[in-house]
Legacy VTK file of the C-alpha trace (Angstrom):
# vtk DataFile Version 3.0
C-alpha trace
ASCII
DATASET POLYDATA
POINTS 64 float
19.115 28.168 64.496
18.446 31.757 65.868
19.352 33.762 68.536
17.324 35.920 71.089
19.033 38.951 72.545
18.061 41.261 75.510
20.057 44.107 75.523
20.395 46.730 78.176
21.763 49.862 76.716
22.981 51.754 79.853
21.433 55.165 80.562
21.063 56.862 77.396
20.728 60.430 76.744
17.115 60.953 75.417
13.812 62.390 76.571
12.646 59.024 78.725
15.794 59.158 80.809
16.349 62.842 81.319
14.842 62.573 85.212
18.177 60.251 85.901
20.741 62.393 84.358
21.668 64.097 87.311
22.702 60.748 88.945
24.720 59.286 86.281
28.389 60.338 85.745
29.449 61.766 82.303
31.004 59.029 81.061
28.082 56.326 81.885
25.447 58.789 79.814
25.436 57.402 76.465
24.418 59.093 73.017
21.857 57.302 71.079
24.400 56.871 68.331
26.674 55.191 70.755
24.250 52.562 71.605
23.173 52.126 68.380
26.802 51.181 67.219
27.485 48.929 70.420
24.248 47.102 69.578
25.348 46.587 65.966
28.889 45.426 67.030
27.132 43.076 69.553
25.092 41.330 66.889
27.953 40.937 64.911
29.929 38.894 67.412
26.727 36.539 68.657
26.506 33.198 67.878
23.259 31.894 66.555
22.987 29.053 69.114
19.301 29.313 70.239
19.911 30.308 73.550
18.687 33.487 75.168
21.359 36.218 75.978
20.953 39.334 78.248
23.733 41.746 77.751
24.772 45.101 78.497
26.402 47.753 76.391
29.888 46.281 76.828
28.647 42.952 75.438
28.906 41.412 78.977
26.307 38.983 80.503
23.963 40.696 83.120
21.701 39.464 85.552
17.878 39.728 84.533
LINES 1 65
64 0 1 2 3 4 5 6 7 8 9 10 11 12 13 14 15 16 17 18 19 20 21 22 23 24 25 26 27 28 29 30 31 32 33 34 35 36 37 38 39 40 41 42 43 44 45 46 47 48 49 50 51 52 53 54 55 56 57 58 59 60 61 62 63
C-alpha cells in the first residue's frame, strides 16, 4: 500500500515568495532547510494507508 501527500510548507523564504514577505511574521517565514527537514520528519511518520493527506508544515491536517 502507498500514501499520497500534499504538503503545504508555509511561507518559505525564496524568490517566488519574496513579494509576500512583508506580510509574514518573522517566526512564520521559513528557510528552505527548515521546510525540507519538516517534510522529511512528516514523511517518516506517515502511515502507508492508501489515503490522501493534505498536511501543513506542522504535520497537521489542513483544508484543501
